N, C-alpha and C positions, 0 to 999 in steps of 0.2 A: 504494500500500500504506500503510495506517494503522498506525503503530507505537504501542505502549502502553509508556510509560516504566516503569510499575510492573512489567509483565511482563519487560521487558528487564533490570531490576535484581534480579529475583528469583533466588535461588540454587536450583539443583535439589536436591531432597531425595530420598533413597533410600526406596523403598517396595517391597513385595512384592505381586505380583498372584497370587492363589490361585484356582484353579478346581477344582471337584469335582463328582461326579455320584453320587447315591445312588439305586440302583434302588428301584422301588416296593415290592419285597418286604422292604426293610429300613426299615420305617416307624419303628421304635424308634430306630435310628441317626439318621435324618433329624431326628426330634424333638429328640434330644439335641444335635445340631449346631446347629440353629436356635435352640434355647433358649440355648446357649452364646454364640452370636453376638448375638442380639436381646434376651436376657433374657426375663423372664416376669412376669406379675402373678397373684397369688392373692387371691381375695376370701373372707374368713372372717367368720363371725358371732361377734362378741366382745361379750358382755353384751347380746345381743339387737340389736346394731347391726352392720350390714355394714362391714367394714374391709378396704381393699385394700392389699396389700403388693406393692411393686415390687422385683424382683430384677434389677439391671442386667446387660446382656450386654457382650461384648467390643466391639461397635460403639459403645457408649456412651463408651468410652475413646478412640476415634479410628478413622479409616479409614471406608470407606463401601462400599456395594454398587454394583457396576457393572451387573450383570444377574443372571439366574438362576444362582445358585451361583458367582458370580464376584465377588471382593472385592479391594480394594486396602487394604493395612494397613501401618503403620509396621513396621519389622523386629521390634521387641520384641513387638508384638501378633501379628504373623504367626507368630512362633515358637510362641506359645501356641496359636494355631489349628492349626498343623501338628501339634503334639504331640497335640492332641485328636483330629484326624483319624487319626493313626497309632494312637492308643489304641483308637479305634472301628473300625479297619481299613477306613477309607474311602479309596478311590483318589483321588488328587489330583495336580495339577500346580502348579508355582510358578515364577515368573519374577521376577528382580530388574529393577525399573524405576526411572527417575528422572523426576521431574515438578516 
């Protein structure tokens, strides 16, 4: 067995694993959640020149996507996502994890 000293000395950090599923009939909710997570870009014509505006999402602040509708986030960001899911009435599950 090969040991990695960097991994052995690493302290475990708390994170929240969040999973949700939004049925196809709730396209507006799905769009709102994914824009909240991933941000969005808008291109507008300003003075005859196209200009792109980037609006960051929650994942730009930390955390990452594990799979379809499964995310791992630090507790502060997870609470913001959970609040958004509750606001949009999206069923979800959450688990406290350490990594």
